[in-house]
All heavy atoms as an XYZ file, in Angstrom:
661
protein
N      21.660     22.517     16.461
C      22.115     21.901     15.221
C      23.388     21.094     15.463
O      23.612     20.101     14.802
C      22.335     22.986     14.168
C      22.675     22.442     12.817
S      21.455     21.369     12.045
C      20.202     22.507     11.586
N      24.190     21.509     16.410
C      25.432     20.791     16.684
C      25.130     19.356     17.114
O      25.840     18.431     16.711
C      26.257     21.539     17.745
C      26.601     22.897     17.192
C      27.440     20.725     18.199
C      27.836     23.557     17.569
N      24.075     19.163     17.894
C      23.704     17.808     18.301
C      23.330     16.965     17.093
O      23.685     15.789     17.019
C      22.532     17.835     19.287
C      22.919     18.421     20.639
O      24.122     18.448     20.961
O      22.006     18.854     21.367
N      22.608     17.555     16.145
C      22.226     16.828     14.938
C      23.452     16.463     14.107
O      23.544     15.363     13.565
C      21.254     17.652     14.098
C      19.890     17.943     14.737
C      19.067     18.838     13.822
C      19.162     16.662     15.053
N      24.392     17.383     14.011
C      25.618     17.099     13.270
C      26.405     15.980     13.951
O      26.941     15.104     13.278
C      26.487     18.357     13.165
C      25.941     19.383     12.201
C      26.813     20.605     12.149
O      26.993     21.288     13.152
N      27.367     20.875     10.988
N      26.447     16.011     15.262
C      27.173     14.975     16.002
C      26.509     13.607     15.809
O      27.200     12.601     15.659
C      27.245     15.336     17.489
C      28.200     14.473     18.272
C      29.639     14.566     17.805
O      30.081     15.644     17.363
O      30.327     13.535     17.868
N      25.188     13.572     15.793
C      24.482     12.313     15.536
C      24.841     11.765     14.157
O      25.079     10.562     14.005
C      22.972     12.520     15.629
C      22.446     12.674     17.026
C      20.957     12.943     17.050
O      20.231     12.454     16.145
O      20.506     13.650     17.965
N      24.861     12.631     13.160
C      25.206     12.213     11.807
C      26.642     11.699     11.768
O      26.932     10.639     11.212
C      24.997     13.376     10.830
C      25.208     13.037      9.378
C      24.912     11.790      8.864
C      25.702     13.994      8.508
C      25.096     11.492      7.514
C      25.892     13.718      7.165
C      25.592     12.464      6.677
N      27.548     12.429     12.380
C      28.956     12.031     12.419
C      29.103     10.661     13.091
O      29.806      9.786     12.599
C      29.775     13.087     13.172
C      31.259     12.880     13.128
C      32.028     14.030     13.793
N      31.774     15.301     13.125
C      31.083     16.316     13.662
N      30.565     16.224     14.864
N      30.894     17.430     12.990
N      28.407     10.466     14.205
C      28.487      9.188     14.912
C      27.920      8.049     14.079
O      28.460      6.944     14.091
C      27.767      9.270     16.258
C      28.530     10.105     17.254
O      29.739     10.284     17.147
N      27.819     10.642     18.231
N      26.841      8.305     13.364
C      26.278      7.270     12.509
C      27.243      6.909     11.385
O      27.419      5.734     11.061
C      24.925      7.688     11.942
C      24.251      6.551     11.223
C      22.775      6.749     10.962
O      22.197      7.752     11.424
O      22.206      5.890     10.280
N      27.875      7.897     10.793
C      28.863      7.618      9.753
C      30.025      6.799     10.306
O      30.478      5.845      9.675
C      29.389      8.923      9.149
C      28.417      9.695      8.265
C      28.951     11.082      7.987
C      28.150      8.938      6.971
N      30.499      7.148     11.484
C      31.622      6.440     12.099
C      31.258      5.001     12.452
O      32.115      4.124     12.436
C      32.088      7.161     13.364
C      32.837      8.437     13.106
C      33.232      9.076     14.422
C      33.926     10.403     14.207
N      34.279     11.047     15.493
N      30.005      4.762     12.792
C      29.589      3.429     13.234
C      29.406      2.454     12.079
O      29.291      1.251     12.303
C      28.292      3.517     14.041
O      27.192      3.797     13.195
N      29.373      2.958     10.861
C      29.172      2.114      9.691
C      30.508      1.627      9.155
O      31.499      2.329      9.217
C      28.462      2.911      8.581
C      27.149      3.528      8.980
C      26.064      2.499      9.197
O      26.010      1.492      8.517
N      25.193      2.775     10.148
N      30.495      0.409      8.611
C      31.674     -0.062      7.897
C      31.666      0.606      6.529
O      31.127      1.691      6.379
C      31.660     -1.588      7.787
C      31.978     -2.248      9.121
O      32.682     -1.639      9.937
O      31.508     -3.380      9.340
N      32.198     -0.039      5.553
C      32.215      0.548      4.212
C      30.794      0.688      3.685
O      30.002     -0.242      3.747
C      33.036     -0.310      3.276
C      34.509     -0.284      3.597
C      35.296     -0.939      2.516
C      36.782     -0.741      2.824
N      37.605     -0.993      1.682
N      30.498      1.848      3.159
C      29.176      2.124      2.597
C      29.287      2.343      1.096
O      30.310      2.828      0.609
C      28.577      3.379      3.242
C      28.294      3.328      4.738
C      27.855      4.693      5.231
C      27.230      2.292      5.038
N      28.230      2.022      0.403
C      28.168      2.321     -1.023
C      27.767      3.778     -1.188
O      27.319      4.421     -0.234
C      27.133      1.429     -1.731
O      25.822      1.767     -1.227
C      27.424     -0.050     -1.526
N      27.885      4.276     -2.393
C      27.465      5.649     -2.682
C      25.984      5.806     -2.356
O      25.566      6.801     -1.755
C      27.758      6.010     -4.153
C      27.140      7.349     -4.520
C      29.262      6.045     -4.397
N      25.181      4.819     -2.727
C      23.739      4.874     -2.457
C      23.443      4.890     -0.961
O      22.546      5.611     -0.505
C      23.039      3.699     -3.124
N      24.202      4.144     -0.189
C      24.005      4.134      1.262
C      24.400      5.471      1.885
O      23.720      5.975      2.775
C      24.790      2.981      1.896
C      24.217      1.626      1.571
C      25.137      0.489      1.973
O      26.355      0.560      1.805
N      24.553     -0.562      2.522
N      25.503      6.042      1.414
C      25.882      7.382      1.875
C      24.797      8.394      1.512
O      24.433      9.246      2.323
C      27.202      7.833      1.241
C      28.444      7.388      1.952
C      29.385      6.600      1.306
C      28.731      7.794      3.249
C      30.563      6.200      1.933
C      29.902      7.407      3.894
C      30.805      6.610      3.229
O      31.960      6.232      3.856
N      24.291      8.320      0.302
C      23.252      9.255     -0.137
C      21.995      9.107      0.703
O      21.346     10.103      1.043
C      22.944      9.053     -1.623
N      21.643      7.870      1.050
C      20.456      7.638      1.884
C      20.649      8.228      3.284
O      19.731      8.866      3.829
C      20.160      6.145      1.966
N      21.833      8.043      3.862
C      22.120      8.642      5.169
C      22.092     10.165      5.086
O      21.573     10.835      5.980
C      23.480      8.184      5.687
C      23.555      6.821      6.332
C      24.999      6.479      6.701
C      22.683      6.769      7.571
N      22.669     10.689      4.012
C      22.668     12.140      3.811
C      21.236     12.655      3.760
O      20.896     13.634      4.416
C      23.414     12.495      2.525
C      23.371     13.966      2.210
C      24.294     14.830      2.780
C      22.405     14.495      1.368
C      24.257     16.188      2.511
C      22.361     15.845      1.093
C      23.287     16.692      1.670
O      23.221     18.021      1.410
N      20.375     11.974      2.991
C      18.976     12.403      2.867
C      18.279     12.359      4.217
O      17.597     13.314      4.598
C      18.225     11.547      1.867
C      16.754     11.949      1.787
C      16.008     11.280      0.704
C      14.554     11.636      0.633
N      14.087     12.834      1.237
N      18.445     11.272      4.933
C      17.801     11.139      6.240
C      18.204     12.275      7.164
O      17.356     12.938      7.771
C      18.176      9.790      6.883
O      17.684      8.734      6.046
C      17.591      9.653      8.282
N      19.492     12.515      7.248
C      19.960     13.534      8.187
C      19.711     14.955      7.695
O      19.476     15.850      8.506
C      21.438     13.295      8.529
C      21.592     12.146      9.470
N      21.495     12.274     10.827
C      21.786     10.825      9.243
C      21.637     11.097     11.402
N      21.815     10.198     10.448
N      19.721     15.173      6.398
C      19.384     16.513      5.915
C      17.909     16.796      6.142
O      17.538     17.922      6.493
C      19.777     16.712      4.448
O      18.999     15.921      3.590
N      17.044     15.776      5.993
C      15.615     15.959      6.279
C      15.391     16.329      7.744
O      14.574     17.192      8.058
C      14.823     14.696      5.929
C      14.670     14.474      4.440
O      14.976     15.397      3.642
O      14.248     13.357      4.053
N      16.128     15.665      8.636
C      16.032     15.976     10.072
C      16.484     17.412     10.325
O      15.835     18.162     11.060
C      16.863     14.980     10.901
C      16.240     13.579     10.832
C      16.996     15.452     12.357
C      17.131     12.476     11.365
N      17.590     17.813      9.706
C      18.114     19.170      9.896
C      17.170     20.221      9.310
O      16.972     21.282      9.904
C      19.502     19.292      9.264
N      16.569     19.915      8.169
C      15.608     20.843      7.557
C      14.401     21.014      8.467
O      13.938     22.138      8.706
C      15.202     20.357      6.153
C      16.380     20.505      5.187
C      13.981     21.108      5.641
C      16.214     19.766      3.872
N      13.895     19.900      8.992
C      12.744     19.989      9.902
C      13.089     20.782     11.154
O      12.289     21.575     11.644
C      12.245     18.588     10.286
C      10.949     18.612     11.060
C       9.825     19.293     10.294
O       9.563     18.959      9.146
N       9.165     20.253     10.916
N      14.296     20.611     11.649
C      14.762     21.373     12.806
C      14.698     22.872     12.515
O      14.222     23.659     13.333
C      16.188     20.942     13.153
C      16.849     21.765     14.218
C      16.630     21.506     15.567
C      17.708     22.824     13.891
C      17.246     22.260     16.560
C      18.323     23.573     14.873
C      18.087     23.296     16.201
O      18.691     24.054     17.172
N      15.182     23.247     11.342
C      15.163     24.663     10.960
C      13.729     25.166     10.790
O      13.403     26.275     11.206
C      15.968     24.883      9.676
C      17.461     24.688      9.836
C      18.101     25.728     10.739
O      17.707     26.907     10.686
O      19.000     25.358     11.511
N      12.868     24.354     10.172
C      11.466     24.746     10.009
C      10.795     24.945     11.363
O      10.012     25.879     11.546
C      10.706     23.697      9.194
C      11.012     23.636      7.706
C      10.363     22.406      7.079
C      10.552     24.907      6.999
N      11.117     24.073     12.314
C      10.552     24.180     13.659
C      10.996     25.459     14.360
O      10.308     25.945     15.261
C      10.922     22.962     14.506
C      10.221     21.685     14.038
O       9.255     21.767     13.238
O      10.657     20.591     14.462
N      12.131     26.001     13.941
C      12.606     27.274     14.497
C      11.881     28.456     13.869
O      12.044     29.586     14.309
C      14.115     27.420     14.269
C      14.931     26.526     15.159
C      16.432     26.598     14.968
C      17.006     27.783     14.305
N      18.466     27.755     14.143
N      11.102     28.193     12.816
C      10.297     29.251     12.220
C      10.889     29.919     10.999
O      10.388     30.946     10.552
N      11.940     29.355     10.426
C      12.516     29.965      9.233
C      11.721     29.535      8.002
O      10.938     28.584      8.045
C      14.012     29.612      9.067
C      14.803     30.051     10.280
C      14.216     28.143      8.834
N      11.924     30.221      6.910
C      11.224     29.894      5.671
C      11.682     28.536      5.151
O      12.761     28.047      5.505
C      11.496     30.955      4.606
O      12.840     30.870      4.166
N      10.866     27.927      4.299
C      11.215     26.622      3.751
C      12.521     26.684      2.957
O      13.367     25.807      3.075
C      10.091     26.096      2.861
C      10.337     24.696      2.371
C       9.166     24.107      1.623
O       8.043     24.613      1.744
O       9.395     23.129      0.898
N      12.670     27.733      2.158
C      13.887     27.886      1.360
C      15.123     27.978      2.258
O      16.133     27.303      2.024
C      13.772     29.129      0.468
C      15.004     29.412     -0.313
N      15.372     28.670     -1.404
C      15.974     30.344     -0.147
C      16.508     29.138     -1.884
N      16.898     30.162     -1.137
N      15.044     28.790      3.283
C      16.172     28.949      4.198
C      16.421     27.663      4.979
O      17.576     27.276      5.198
C      15.934     30.107      5.160
C      17.138     30.416      6.027
C      16.905     31.608      6.941
O      15.785     32.096      7.083
N      17.965     32.076      7.568
N      15.368     26.967      5.382
C      15.519     25.708      6.119
C      16.244     24.676      5.269
O      17.139     23.971      5.760
C      14.151     25.182      6.548
N      15.879     24.576      3.995
C      16.553     23.624      3.105
C      18.022     23.986      2.920
O      18.890     23.122      2.957
C      15.847     23.569      1.750
C      14.543     22.816      1.792
C      13.899     22.743      0.430
C      12.607     21.959      0.497
N      11.950     21.854     -0.804
N      18.278     25.264      2.733
C      19.664     25.702      2.541
C      20.509     25.397      3.772
O      21.607     24.837      3.665
C      19.704     27.193      2.215
N      20.006     25.747      4.944
C      20.779     25.537      6.170
C      20.876     24.058      6.525
O      21.938     23.584      6.920
C      20.158     26.329      7.325
C      20.273     27.831      7.159
S      21.967     28.405      6.883
C      22.721     28.009      8.442
N      19.779     23.322      6.383
C      19.803     21.898      6.688
C      20.786     21.155      5.814
O      21.569     20.322      6.295
N      20.781     21.454      4.524
C      21.724     20.814      3.615
C      23.157     21.267      3.893
O      24.090     20.466      3.823
C      21.347     21.068      2.160
C      20.141     20.259      1.750
O      19.974     19.115      2.156
N      19.284     20.838      0.935
N      23.336     22.528      4.217
C      24.674     23.049      4.521
C      25.287     22.310      5.718
O      26.423     21.841      5.662
C      24.612     24.553      4.799
C      25.906     25.101      5.344
C      26.985     25.356      4.500
C      26.064     25.333      6.701
C      28.188     25.839      5.000
C      27.254     25.810      7.208
C      28.316     26.064      6.358
O      29.499     26.528      6.865
N      24.527     22.216      6.798
C      25.047     21.564      8.001
C      25.339     20.083      7.761
O      26.307     19.538      8.272
C      24.069     21.709      9.166
C      24.049     23.091      9.760
C      22.870     23.813      9.850
C      25.211     23.675     10.240
C      22.849     25.085     10.394
C      25.208     24.953     10.787
C      24.016     25.649     10.863
O      24.008     26.902     11.402
N      24.495     19.434      6.981
C      24.675     18.013      6.726
C      25.862     17.765      5.806
O      26.679     16.873      6.042
C      23.390     17.406      6.135
O      22.287     17.766      6.976
C      23.473     15.906      6.057
N      25.986     18.554      4.752
C      27.108     18.352      3.828
C      28.433     18.713      4.504
O      29.467     18.136      4.180
C      26.904     19.111      2.498
C      27.262     20.578      2.603
C      27.695     18.460      1.381
N      28.411     19.610      5.464
C      29.641     19.950      6.189
C      30.172     18.725      6.927
O      31.382     18.454      6.897
C      29.381     21.095      7.163
N      29.283     17.976      7.557
C      29.701     16.761      8.258
C      30.198     15.730      7.251
O      31.261     15.130      7.427
C      28.534     16.176      9.091
C      28.896     14.797      9.644
C      28.162     17.123     10.215
N      29.425     15.528      6.191
C      29.786     14.526      5.189
C      31.128     14.847      4.543
O      31.967     13.966      4.377
C      28.690     14.423      4.127
C      28.832     13.293      3.122
C      28.797     11.940      3.809
C      27.718     13.376      2.083
N      31.357     16.101      4.206
C      32.607     16.467      3.539
C      33.817     16.312      4.456
O      34.919     16.056      3.993
C      32.533     17.884      2.972
O      32.417     18.828      4.015
N      33.613     16.445      5.755
C      34.707     16.211      6.699
C      34.957     14.728      6.924
O      36.040     14.342      7.345
C      34.424     16.884      8.042
C      34.619     18.375      7.979
O      35.483     18.873      7.280
N      33.800     19.101      8.713
N      33.952     13.911      6.655
C      34.081     12.472      6.878
C      34.616     11.741      5.653
O      35.435     10.844      5.771
C      32.718     11.886      7.285
C      32.790     10.448      7.654
C      33.230     10.059      8.903
C      32.428      9.475      6.748
C      33.315      8.722      9.245
C      32.504      8.133      7.077
C      32.945      7.756      8.331
N      34.152     12.128      4.472
C      34.539     11.454      3.231
C      35.799     12.131      2.701
O      35.779     13.311      2.365
C      33.399     11.525      2.188
C      33.836     10.945      0.862
C      32.162     10.810      2.715
N      36.871     11.371      2.619
C      38.152     11.950      2.225
C      38.254     12.212      0.727
O      38.938     13.143      0.295
C      39.286     11.038      2.664
N      37.573     11.444     -0.067
C      37.675     11.550     -1.521
C      36.657     12.566     -2.069
O      35.453     12.401     -1.884
C      37.414     10.176     -2.153
O      37.203     10.298     -3.534
N      37.168     13.568     -2.755
C      36.277     14.554     -3.369
C      35.413     13.916     -4.449
O      34.264     14.304     -4.640
C      37.080     15.723     -3.941
C      37.631     16.630     -2.869
C      38.296     17.863     -3.449
O      37.859     18.350     -4.504
O      39.255     18.338     -2.828
N      35.976     12.933     -5.142
C      35.221     12.233     -6.175
C      34.035     11.488     -5.557
O      32.919     11.549     -6.066
C      36.133     11.255     -6.928
C      35.426     10.552     -8.053
O      34.595     11.138     -8.754
N      35.734      9.278     -8.242
N      34.267     10.806     -4.452
C      33.195     10.079     -3.767
C      32.145     11.053     -3.253
O      30.941     10.821     -3.404
C      33.766      9.246     -2.614
C      32.749      8.481     -1.772
C      31.930      7.520     -2.619
C      33.463      7.739     -0.648
N      32.583     12.149     -2.665
C      31.651     13.154     -2.166
C      30.789     13.695     -3.304
O      29.572     13.828     -3.164
C      32.409     14.296     -1.485
C      31.559     15.414     -0.901
C      30.617     14.885      0.177
C      32.454     16.505     -0.334
N      31.384     13.986     -4.443
C      30.634     14.493     -5.597
C      29.606     13.465     -6.068
O      28.471     13.828     -6.413
C      31.587     14.846     -6.735
N      29.979     12.192     -6.060
C      29.047     11.139     -6.482
C      27.879     11.009     -5.508
O      26.734     10.829     -5.915
C      29.789      9.811     -6.621
C      30.747      9.810     -7.804
C      31.593      8.568     -7.906
N      30.815      7.333     -7.827
C      31.285      6.201     -7.323
N      32.514      6.122     -6.862
N      30.529      5.131     -7.286
N      28.157     11.107     -4.208
C      27.106     11.032     -3.193
C      26.126     12.188     -3.373
O      24.908     11.997     -3.394
C      27.710     11.066     -1.773
C      28.544      9.811     -1.525
C      26.628     11.222     -0.718
C      29.451      9.907     -0.302
N      26.660     13.392     -3.520
C      25.803     14.565     -3.663
C      25.013     14.533     -4.971
O      23.844     14.922     -5.005
C      26.633     15.842     -3.549
C      27.282     16.063     -2.177
C      28.166     17.289     -2.197
C      26.243     16.156     -1.086
N      25.633     14.042     -6.046
C      24.930     13.930     -7.323
C      23.783     12.936     -7.215
O      22.676     13.197     -7.725
C      25.894     13.516     -8.428
N      24.006     11.824     -6.550
C      22.944     10.838     -6.373
C      21.828     11.404     -5.513
O      20.645     11.219     -5.800
C      23.498      9.554     -5.754
C      22.514      8.406     -5.592
C      21.880      8.014     -6.924
C      23.215      7.201     -4.969
N      22.194     12.135     -4.482
C      21.187     12.772     -3.624
C      20.356     13.767     -4.425
O      19.131     13.775     -4.335
C      21.858     13.470     -2.445
C      20.917     14.306     -1.647
N      19.963     13.757     -0.816
C      20.767     15.644     -1.569
C      19.266     14.745     -0.262
N      19.742     15.882     -0.704
N      21.005     14.598     -5.203
C      20.291     15.588     -6.017
C      19.375     14.916     -7.037
O      18.263     15.359     -7.259
C      21.282     16.508     -6.731
C      22.030     17.447     -5.809
C      21.106     18.405     -5.085
O      20.166     18.929     -5.701
O      21.342     18.626     -3.885
N      19.846     13.841     -7.644
C      19.036     13.118     -8.630
C      17.787     12.536     -7.963
O      16.700     12.578     -8.553
C      19.858     12.023     -9.288
N      17.925     12.037     -6.759
C      16.773     11.460     -6.075
C      15.795     12.548     -5.640
O      14.586     12.307     -5.554
C      17.205     10.620     -4.876
O      17.712     11.427     -3.850
N      16.277     13.736     -5.370
C      15.411     14.855     -4.981
C      14.571     15.347     -6.156
O      13.484     15.856     -5.980
C      16.244     16.015     -4.433
C      16.874     15.731     -3.093
C      15.865     15.676     -1.960
O      15.138     16.654     -1.773
O      15.816     14.622     -1.296
N      15.092     15.178     -7.369
C      14.386     15.657     -8.563
C      13.248     14.734     -8.963
O      12.362     15.125     -9.694
C      15.375     15.805     -9.716
C      16.370     16.921     -9.500
C      17.416     16.997    -10.588
O      17.368     16.203    -11.550
O      18.314     17.855    -10.474
N      13.286     13.489     -8.494
C      12.247     12.525     -8.879
C      10.945     12.784     -8.190
O      10.711     13.343     -7.260
C      12.706     11.099     -8.559
C      13.880     10.700     -9.410
C      14.429      9.314     -9.038
O      13.972      8.724     -8.055
O      15.316      8.864     -9.733
C-alpha cells in the first residue's frame, strides 16, 4: 500500500493548480486502485473500501493544506459515489 500512496503523492506533486473536481477525480482514481489492492489481498468488500479510502485520504489530507478545500474535495467525491 505504501507504493500506492507514494504514486498518489507523486501525481499530486506533479500537477499544477487543480480544481476541486480534478482533485476529486484523482482521489477517486487512486482510491479505486487502493480498494482493488485490498480486494486482491482477500479482504471483504466493506473492509477494502474502508482501508482503500483511508489510505488515499491520508495522502490527500497531508497534501492539501486547507481543511475547507479538503472538505469540498471529499464532499464532491461522496456525491459522485452516490450517483
